[in-house]
C-alpha positions as semicolon CSV with decimal commas, in nm:
position;residue;x (nm);y (nm);z (nm)
1;M;0,000;0,000;0,003
2;C;0,157;0,326;-0,111
3;T;0,143;0,626;0,122
4;V;0,229;0,998;0,101
5;E;0,498;1,121;0,340
6;L;0,400;1,455;0,485
7;P;0,586;1,692;0,720
8;E;0,414;1,804;1,038
9;R;0,419;2,175;0,941
10;L;0,252;2,214;0,610
11;N;0,073;2,486;0,411
12;A;-0,098;2,371;0,095
13;A;-0,046;2,700;-0,088
14;A;0,326;2,669;-0,045
15;V;0,315;2,320;-0,196
16;F;0,086;2,393;-0,491
17;I;0,195;2,745;-0,564
18;D;0,526;2,867;-0,417
19;R;0,748;2,569;-0,493
20;H;0,713;2,606;-0,873
21;L;0,915;2,932;-0,863
22;D;1,204;2,735;-0,709
23;Q;1,165;2,456;-0,966
24;G;1,211;2,660;-1,279
25;R;0,846;2,705;-1,381
26;A;0,809;3,076;-1,311
27;D;0,740;3,162;-1,675
28;K;0,544;2,852;-1,764
29;A;0,166;2,883;-1,823
30;A;-0,028;2,768;-1,519
31;I;-0,380;2,882;-1,624
32;L;-0,531;2,951;-1,963
33;C;-0,864;3,137;-1,948
34;G;-1,014;3,318;-2,246
35;D;-0,746;3,536;-2,386
36;E;-0,555;3,542;-2,057
37;T;-0,245;3,335;-1,978
38;V;-0,135;3,322;-1,610
39;T;0,220;3,208;-1,553
40;Y;0,329;3,035;-1,232
41;R;0,493;3,361;-1,132
42;G;0,173;3,550;-1,200
43;L;-0,025;3,291;-1,013
44;C;0,194;3,321;-0,708
45;E;0,175;3,701;-0,714
46;G;-0,208;3,691;-0,745
47;V;-0,235;3,449;-0,452
48;N;-0,004;3,666;-0,240
49;R;-0,194;3,985;-0,322
50;F;-0,527;3,832;-0,228
51;G;-0,382;3,685;0,088
52;N;-0,242;4,024;0,189
53;A;-0,577;4,192;0,107
54;L;-0,747;3,952;0,349
55;L;-0,493;4,031;0,616
56;G;-0,559;4,399;0,563
57;L;-0,927;4,335;0,634
58;G;-0,837;4,174;0,962
59;I;-0,899;3,814;0,859
60;R;-0,729;3,572;1,100
61;M;-0,642;3,205;1,092
62;E;-0,941;2,967;1,066
63;E;-1,189;3,240;0,972
64;R;-1,392;3,161;0,667
65;V;-1,375;3,326;0,326
66;A;-1,665;3,245;0,091
67;I;-1,609;3,247;-0,291
68;I;-1,892;3,272;-0,540
69;M;-1,707;3,304;-0,866
70;P;-1,698;3,154;-1,214
71;D;-1,391;2,948;-1,298
72;C;-1,126;3,211;-1,358
73;P;-0,782;3,314;-1,224
74;E;-0,934;3,540;-0,958
75;C;-1,118;3,244;-0,810
76;V;-0,787;3,061;-0,783
77;Y;-0,616;3,364;-0,622
78;A;-0,887;3,373;-0,360
79;F;-0,886;3,002;-0,288
80;F;-0,513;2,969;-0,233
81;G;-0,475;3,322;-0,091
82;A;-0,713;3,234;0,191
83;I;-0,534;2,903;0,256
84;K;-0,192;3,071;0,256
85;I;-0,279;3,299;0,549
86;G;-0,432;3,006;0,742
87;A;-0,789;3,110;0,676
88;V;-1,051;2,871;0,533
89;A;-1,158;2,904;0,170
90;I;-1,511;2,799;0,083
91;P;-1,589;2,784;-0,292
92;M;-1,972;2,787;-0,332
93;N;-2,190;2,661;-0,608
94;T;-2,269;2,945;-0,852
95;L;-2,603;2,794;-0,956
96;L;-2,795;2,835;-0,629
97;M;-3,088;3,055;-0,524
98;P;-3,083;3,338;-0,265
99;A;-3,227;3,114;0,011
100;D;-2,949;2,862;-0,049
101;Y;-2,682;3,132;-0,015
102;E;-2,848;3,263;0,302
103;Y;-2,813;2,916;0,454
104;L;-2,453;2,857;0,335
105;L;-2,319;3,200;0,437
106;N;-2,479;3,187;0,780
107;D;-2,393;2,821;0,835
108;S;-2,028;2,882;0,748
109;R;-2,015;3,214;0,936
110;A;-1,806;3,355;0,652
111;Q;-1,655;3,694;0,733
112;V;-1,565;3,780;0,375
113;L;-1,740;3,707;0,049
114;L;-1,573;3,734;-0,290
115;I;-1,847;3,743;-0,555
116;H;-1,861;3,822;-0,919
117;S;-2,081;4,118;-1,007
118;S;-2,300;3,897;-1,232
119;M;-2,403;3,700;-0,917
120;L;-2,504;3,997;-0,701
121;G;-2,868;3,954;-0,783
122;H;-2,863;3,625;-0,583
123;I;-2,724;3,802;-0,278
124;E;-2,906;4,136;-0,267
125;P;-3,240;3,992;-0,146
126;I;-3,074;3,830;0,160
127;R;-2,806;4,084;0,258
128;S;-2,993;4,196;0,568
129;K;-3,011;3,834;0,689
130;L;-2,636;3,754;0,670
131;R;-2,543;3,767;1,033
132;Y;-2,165;3,716;1,013
133;L;-2,062;3,875;0,687
134;K;-1,842;4,184;0,732
135;N;-1,695;4,248;0,389
136;V;-1,812;4,187;0,032
137;I;-1,548;4,201;-0,238
138;I;-1,679;4,254;-0,592
139;A;-1,504;4,112;-0,903
140;G;-1,591;4,213;-1,255
141;G;-1,791;4,526;-1,174
142;E;-1,939;4,734;-0,895
143;G;-2,161;4,653;-0,599
144;E;-2,337;4,854;-0,330
145;D;-2,191;5,144;-0,133
146;G;-1,948;4,994;0,115
147;D;-1,857;4,696;-0,100
148;L;-1,492;4,654;-0,192
149;S;-1,337;4,634;-0,541
150;L;-1,124;4,326;-0,600
151;T;-0,914;4,515;-0,853
152;E;-0,843;4,796;-0,609
153;L;-0,761;4,560;-0,324
154;M;-0,524;4,357;-0,540
155;N;-0,349;4,665;-0,678
156;L;-0,284;4,802;-0,328
157;A;-0,166;4,470;-0,179
158;S;0,194;4,343;-0,176
159;D;0,284;4,055;-0,405
160;E;0,507;3,897;-0,138
161;L;0,363;3,684;0,137
162;D;0,507;3,413;0,362
163;P;0,272;3,116;0,424
164;A;0,111;3,087;0,765
165;D;0,271;2,834;1,001
166;T;-0,004;2,577;0,965
167;S;0,010;2,206;1,040
168;R;-0,080;1,931;0,792
169;D;-0,402;1,879;0,999
170;D;-0,520;2,241;1,006
171;S;-0,837;2,328;0,820
172;A;-0,768;2,457;0,467
173;F;-1,103;2,466;0,287
174;W;-1,461;2,351;0,306
175;L;-1,675;2,209;0,032
176;Y;-2,050;2,189;0,066
177;S;-2,190;1,854;-0,043
178;S;-2,382;1,874;-0,366
179;G;-2,709;1,759;-0,214
180;T;-2,811;1,429;-0,372
181;T;-3,011;1,343;-0,063
182;G;-3,103;1,679;0,084
183;F;-2,952;2,003;0,200
184;P;-2,572;2,049;0,164
185;K;-2,332;1,981;0,452
186;G;-2,009;2,170;0,510
187;T;-1,730;1,920;0,463
188;I;-1,407;2,019;0,641
189;H;-1,087;1,948;0,448
190;L;-0,732;1,977;0,586
191;Q;-0,404;2,113;0,453
192;H;-0,281;1,770;0,348
193;D;-0,593;1,637;0,169
194;M;-0,527;1,782;-0,173
195;I;-0,170;1,653;-0,166
196;V;-0,281;1,299;-0,094
197;E;-0,535;1,294;-0,377
198;A;-0,307;1,465;-0,627
199;D;-0,029;1,217;-0,560
200;L;-0,219;0,894;-0,521
201;Y;-0,480;0,944;-0,792
202;G;-0,367;1,225;-1,020
203;E;-0,004;1,121;-1,058
204;R;0,026;0,754;-0,960
205;T;-0,310;0,617;-1,085
206;I;-0,394;0,804;-1,409
207;G;-0,039;0,927;-1,476
208;L;-0,071;1,302;-1,513
209;L;0,240;1,463;-1,657
210;E;0,401;1,806;-1,634
211;S;0,345;1,840;-2,007
212;D;-0,031;1,785;-1,979
213;V;-0,286;2,049;-2,044
214;S;-0,605;1,970;-1,847
215;F;-0,964;2,079;-1,913
216;S;-1,260;1,994;-1,690
217;V;-1,629;2,055;-1,755
218;A;-1,681;2,007;-1,382
219;K;-1,645;2,338;-1,201
220;L;-1,404;2,439;-0,923
221;F;-1,676;2,486;-0,662
222;F;-1,711;2,110;-0,600
223;A;-1,471;1,833;-0,522
224;Y;-1,445;1,661;-0,860
225;G;-1,385;1,986;-1,047
226;L;-1,145;2,130;-0,793
227;G;-0,911;1,843;-0,845
228;N;-0,952;1,813;-1,221
229;G;-0,939;2,179;-1,297
230;L;-0,684;2,304;-1,043
231;Y;-0,472;2,118;-0,794
232;F;-0,396;1,800;-0,997
233;S;-0,240;2,020;-1,267
234;L;-0,057;2,231;-1,008
235;W;0,078;1,924;-0,837
236;V;0,263;1,805;-1,151
237;G;0,349;2,151;-1,274
238;G;0,112;2,133;-1,572
239;T;-0,133;2,374;-1,730
240;T;-0,507;2,396;-1,675
241;V;-0,779;2,551;-1,893
242;L;-1,055;2,733;-1,703
243;L;-1,389;2,800;-1,861
244;P;-1,604;3,067;-1,684
245;D;-1,907;2,991;-1,901
246;R;-2,153;2,700;-1,899
247;P;-1,993;2,392;-2,055
248;T;-2,241;2,334;-2,330
249;P;-2,133;2,080;-2,593
250;P;-2,052;2,343;-2,860
251;T;-1,852;2,546;-2,607
252;V;-1,661;2,238;-2,487
253;Y;-1,559;2,147;-2,837
254;E;-1,453;2,508;-2,901
255;V;-1,225;2,485;-2,594
256;I;-1,084;2,153;-2,703
257;D;-1,012;2,292;-3,055
258;R;-0,860;2,620;-2,925
259;Y;-0,642;2,508;-2,637
260;Q;-0,567;2,149;-2,744
261;P;-0,587;1,992;-2,398
262;T;-0,437;1,648;-2,347
263;V;-0,655;1,539;-2,055
264;F;-1,033;1,586;-2,048
265;Y;-1,254;1,542;-1,743
266;G;-1,633;1,504;-1,775
267;V;-1,937;1,338;-1,628
268;P;-2,159;1,085;-1,799
269;T;-2,413;1,352;-1,885
270;S;-2,154;1,564;-2,060
271;Y;-2,008;1,264;-2,250
272;A;-2,358;1,170;-2,372
273;A;-2,434;1,526;-2,484
274;L;-2,096;1,560;-2,658
275;L;-2,146;1,234;-2,840
276;H;-2,493;1,337;-2,946
277;L;-2,361;1,659;-3,101
278;A;-2,064;1,477;-3,261
279;E;-2,297;1,226;-3,420
280;K;-2,509;1,505;-3,565
281;E;-2,208;1,704;-3,691
282;R;-2,000;1,394;-3,790
283;R;-1,715;1,501;-3,569
284;T;-1,449;1,227;-3,513
285;E;-1,152;1,419;-3,374
286;L;-1,059;1,524;-3,012
287;G;-0,742;1,715;-3,097
288;K;-0,459;1,618;-2,867
289;V;-0,674;1,458;-2,592
290;R;-0,494;1,141;-2,482
291;M;-0,703;1,056;-2,177
292;C;-1,062;1,108;-2,061
293;V;-1,190;1,071;-1,705
294;S;-1,546;1,039;-1,578
295;A;-1,716;1,039;-1,237
296;G;-2,032;1,168;-1,076
297;E;-2,259;0,885;-1,195
298;P;-2,177;0,539;-1,327
299;L;-2,059;0,549;-1,692
300;P;-2,284;0,307;-1,889
301;K;-2,090;0,059;-2,103
302;P;-2,276;0,156;-2,426
303;L;-2,167;0,524;-2,374
304;Y;-1,806;0,409;-2,315
305;D;-1,814;0,194;-2,628
306;R;-1,957;0,470;-2,850
307;W;-1,695;0,716;-2,726
308;L;-1,408;0,475;-2,779
309;D;-1,535;0,382;-3,130
310;R;-1,568;0,749;-3,232
311;Y;-1,259;0,899;-3,082
312;G;-1,028;0,606;-3,002
313;V;-0,974;0,733;-2,643
314;E;-1,070;0,539;-2,329
315;I;-1,283;0,701;-2,061
316;L;-1,149;0,616;-1,717
317;D;-1,458;0,590;-1,497
318;G;-1,425;0,622;-1,121
319;I;-1,602;0,726;-0,806
320;G;-1,518;0,998;-0,564
321;S;-1,704;1,203;-0,306
322;T;-1,698;1,543;-0,139
323;E;-1,610;1,372;0,187
324;I;-1,310;1,182;0,044
325;L;-1,228;1,482;-0,178
326;H;-1,182;1,306;-0,513
327;I;-1,167;0,962;-0,679
328;F;-1,071;0,661;-0,464
329;I;-1,179;0,381;-0,702
330;S;-1,089;0,404;-1,071
331;N;-1,029;0,234;-1,398
332;R;-0,665;0,263;-1,512
333;P;-0,524;0,343;-1,856
334;G;-0,509;0,026;-2,059
335;R;-0,694;-0,170;-1,784
336;V;-1,054;-0,051;-1,829
337;K;-1,338;-0,287;-1,760
338;P;-1,631;-0,102;-1,925
339;G;-1,933;-0,060;-1,699
340;S;-1,728;-0,104;-1,382
341;T;-1,609;0,166;-1,151
342;G;-1,258;0,019;-1,159
343;E;-1,002;-0,087;-0,895
344;I;-0,914;0,070;-0,561
345;V;-0,670;0,359;-0,591
346;P;-0,339;0,258;-0,422
347;G;-0,322;0,428;-0,084
348;Y;-0,687;0,362;-0,011
349;E;-0,857;0,061;0,132
350;A;-1,213;-0,067;0,070
351;K;-1,450;-0,315;0,222
352;I;-1,811;-0,405;0,147
353;I;-2,032;-0,493;0,442
354;D;-2,385;-0,607;0,503
355;D;-2,642;-0,438;0,735
356;D;-2,483;-0,606;1,039
357;G;-2,131;-0,490;0,956
358;K;-2,009;-0,823;0,827
359;E;-1,760;-0,801;0,540
360;L;-1,899;-0,961;0,223
361;G;-1,737;-1,178;-0,042
362;V;-1,706;-1,168;-0,418
363;D;-2,011;-1,053;-0,610
364;E;-2,215;-0,983;-0,292
365;V;-2,382;-0,637;-0,288
366;G;-2,333;-0,434;0,028
367;T;-2,236;-0,091;0,162
368;L;-1,898;0,042;0,062
369;L;-1,659;0,166;0,333
370;I;-1,334;0,350;0,245
371;K;-1,017;0,426;0,439
372;G;-0,762;0,685;0,324
373;D;-0,575;1,001;0,422
374;S;-0,783;1,248;0,214
375;I;-1,102;1,185;0,412
376;A;-1,244;1,505;0,558
377;D;-1,233;1,590;0,925
378;G;-1,614;1,575;0,943
379;Y;-1,920;1,791;0,880
380;W;-1,944;2,140;1,016
381;N;-2,223;2,174;1,274
382;K;-2,366;1,831;1,190
383;H;-2,273;1,605;1,484
384;E;-2,521;1,324;1,418
385;Q;-2,453;1,312;1,047
386;T;-2,080;1,310;1,116
387;K;-2,115;1,009;1,345
388;D;-2,324;0,827;1,084
389;T;-2,072;0,879;0,805
390;F;-1,727;0,916;0,964
391;R;-1,642;0,594;1,152
392;G;-1,292;0,612;1,288
393;E;-1,047;0,543;1,007
394;W;-1,332;0,440;0,779
395;I;-1,600;0,641;0,606
396;N;-1,939;0,510;0,508
397;T;-1,993;0,616;0,146
398;H;-2,364;0,519;0,171
399;D;-2,315;0,358;-0,173
400;K;-2,394;-0,003;-0,262
401;F;-2,123;-0,196;-0,453
402;R;-2,008;-0,542;-0,536
403;L;-1,655;-0,661;-0,595
404;D;-1,587;-0,907;-0,876
405;A;-1,317;-1,183;-0,880
406;D;-1,076;-0,960;-1,066
407;G;-1,083;-0,684;-0,808
408;Y;-1,311;-0,444;-1,000
409;F;-1,593;-0,265;-0,820
410;W;-1,944;-0,242;-0,966
411;Y;-2,184;0,029;-0,857
412;A;-2,534;-0,079;-0,749
413;G;-2,677;0,248;-0,615
414;R;-2,721;0,464;-0,307
415;T;-2,834;0,287;0,007
416;D;-3,183;0,439;-0,026
417;D;-3,211;0,378;-0,407
418;M;-3,261;0,001;-0,404
419;M;-3,622;-0,118;-0,454
420;K;-3,772;-0,460;-0,402
421;V;-3,984;-0,568;-0,702
422;S;-4,164;-0,900;-0,676
423;G;-3,943;-0,972;-0,383
424;L;-3,621;-0,919;-0,584
425;A;-3,375;-0,631;-0,560
426;V;-3,364;-0,375;-0,842
427;W;-3,100;-0,107;-0,859
428;P;-3,172;0,204;-1,064
429;A;-2,830;0,201;-1,219
430;D;-2,888;-0,144;-1,376
431;V;-3,208;-0,020;-1,556
432;E;-3,055;0,313;-1,655
433;S;-2,753;0,135;-1,810
434;I;-2,990;-0,075;-2,031
435;L;-3,193;0,228;-2,131
436;A;-2,874;0,417;-2,227
437;S;-2,802;0,163;-2,498
438;H;-3,134;0,235;-2,676
439;P;-3,085;0,460;-2,981
440;A;-3,365;0,697;-2,881
441;V;-3,250;0,760;-2,523
442;L;-3,010;1,035;-2,421
443;E;-3,026;0,962;-2,048
444;S;-3,270;0,839;-1,782
445;G;-3,335;0,826;-1,408
446;V;-3,518;0,540;-1,239
447;V;-3,697;0,532;-0,904
448;G;-3,941;0,306;-0,726
449;V;-4,306;0,419;-0,724
450;P;-4,601;0,245;-0,545
451;D;-4,864;0,108;-0,775
452;K;-5,237;0,089;-0,697
453;E;-5,184;-0,198;-0,453
454;G;-4,901;-0,010;-0,279
455;L;-4,633;-0,237;-0,429
456;I;-4,310;-0,073;-0,547
457;K;-4,247;-0,076;-0,921
458;P;-3,975;0,093;-1,129
459;R;-4,057;0,419;-1,303
460;A;-3,822;0,563;-1,563
461;Y;-3,787;0,937;-1,636
462;V;-3,635;0,949;-1,986
463;V;-3,475;1,231;-2,182
464;L;-3,494;1,159;-2,554
465;K;-3,239;1,254;-2,824
466;D;-3,324;1,520;-3,075
467;K;-3,599;1,447;-3,328
468;Q;-3,727;1,157;-3,119
469;A;-4,100;1,190;-3,059
470;A;-4,251;1,072;-2,731
471;S;-4,535;0,827;-2,789
472;E;-4,707;0,530;-2,629
473;E;-4,545;0,312;-2,892
474;L;-4,200;0,429;-2,774
475;V;-4,297;0,358;-2,410
476;K;-4,381;0,002;-2,499
477;E;-4,064;-0,029;-2,707
478;L;-3,847;0,086;-2,416
479;Q;-4,023;-0,147;-2,171
480;T;-3,973;-0,443;-2,405
481;F;-3,612;-0,338;-2,463
482;V;-3,535;-0,356;-2,094
483;K;-3,724;-0,686;-2,051
484;T;-3,519;-0,848;-2,328
485;N;-3,184;-0,720;-2,209
486;T;-3,202;-0,790;-1,836
487;Q;-3,421;-0,977;-1,588
488;P;-3,786;-0,908;-1,684
489;H;-3,889;-0,792;-1,333
490;K;-3,662;-0,492;-1,371
491;Y;-3,855;-0,328;-1,656
492;P;-4,008;0,013;-1,582
493;R;-4,384;-0,015;-1,538
494;T;-4,420;0,350;-1,630
495;V;-4,210;0,568;-1,849
496;I;-4,228;0,950;-1,824
497;F;-4,059;1,161;-2,091
498;V;-3,895;1,482;-1,958
499;D;-3,681;1,757;-2,102
500;E;-3,414;1,716;-1,835
501;L;-3,334;1,532;-1,515
502;P;-3,277;1,704;-1,175
503;K;-2,908;1,687;-1,102
504;T;-2,644;1,816;-0,865
505;A;-2,360;2,038;-0,992
506;T;-2,148;1,724;-1,042
507;G;-2,406;1,572;-1,273
508;K;-2,547;1,321;-1,022
509;I;-2,913;1,247;-1,061
510;Q;-3,112;1,370;-0,762
511;R;-3,338;1,069;-0,726
512;Y;-3,506;1,217;-0,417
513;K;-3,639;1,488;-0,647
514;L;-3,761;1,221;-0,894
515;R;-3,937;1,054;-0,606
516;Q;-4,095;1,390;-0,512
517;M;-4,207;1,430;-0,874
518;A;-4,354;1,083;-0,871
519;Q;-4,541;1,151;-0,547
520;A;-4,684;1,469;-0,696
521;E;-4,785;1,291;-1,017
522;G;-4,955;1,012;-0,823
């Protein structure tokens, strides 16, 4: 089992930012964003200026700094600038509503908020309710009287800053869980956590190189995107491409064509949408992309096969979580088993247990527990939920998996997703994988719904590809398709066609919202 050796005194900003100036990368591109190129020297200066600006506002160690920003260099300056002075950076989802921000800002007790001017409309209605916020810093425009200008603060601040004397176990940043099962929880990550993931997964497992240019459709405000789009690249001294805009399929292809990334990170939804556009436009090239990575939801084998057939590039599917920070089970280059989540990442341990805590054997479905050094310190202000999830050295992922004889893990669903149909277990992921191979289906979400007798039966919410017309004939065709490709009891008794599925920012289907929809529909 490989491990990462870490000193007792450690500041993550010194590791990911400062050391590159001593290793000859000062003039190398660290970030590409629009027409802007930020070198490692420029990145270090930006981080230092933001850190000094925070010190000038009186921010002390362990105080929280909230960040509501698109993916851009200023977001990176703020994230590592806060960490460098020993404060706690909290990147927040840019897609939320005012009530959500009221909860997050009050729950975190953030003293400072950096926000892009385009997002101010989501904050103005709740300003008077933010009990702990002392300073609002505006990027990209102007705010209210009393708000601070990021440009002015940065211009006035020194570009030299020594890192705070933090330990490897001091808080560095929080990430709020993306809410697949309810309201987000503040997940506390420590100074060493990014280093562990970058080394064990980014470098040792998928083999990132200093020469790589990385591009992630997943944004920096959640765990998957933060690794893909930022600290993995900084760990190896590579270059990352940041996209402030929504990663629509045309925009993603424009970025690939313009910047020629070598590593591409997506989620199954984005891969499906990109393939759909490519099939319509007869696109067969990915530029210099040598490796693709997926997480967020299981990657269906048909989607993997179509991508490989079109582009000749494997997709390395894996699973990570906000609590563990990034991917801990993954397929490897040249060792992909399509449809599986892959093998355990070296440095982590896994076991699958039943409801009584007994470890299960090969091909038995149970709850996945993980042990590893990137696991968060716990949830902020959530004592009972912390006890339920963080169990000593192990963490309960609340995911159901089985392990095959070759050491590959296969996802079955969340602990509350499984339904019993005719006395037999049905996992939504199994049905969704079958539906994904139908030529009319773009994606689907499956939940259990009581029938007239109160018995649970599968219901499929289906998003169709362009030019596909919803009809009763297609419903019957999809039902028959599932029956003939898996055990007949798994087929969806009802099929509802929708324009889109409710998802988290990471692309995970929010099945609890589908269940709410089903309850409302009757």
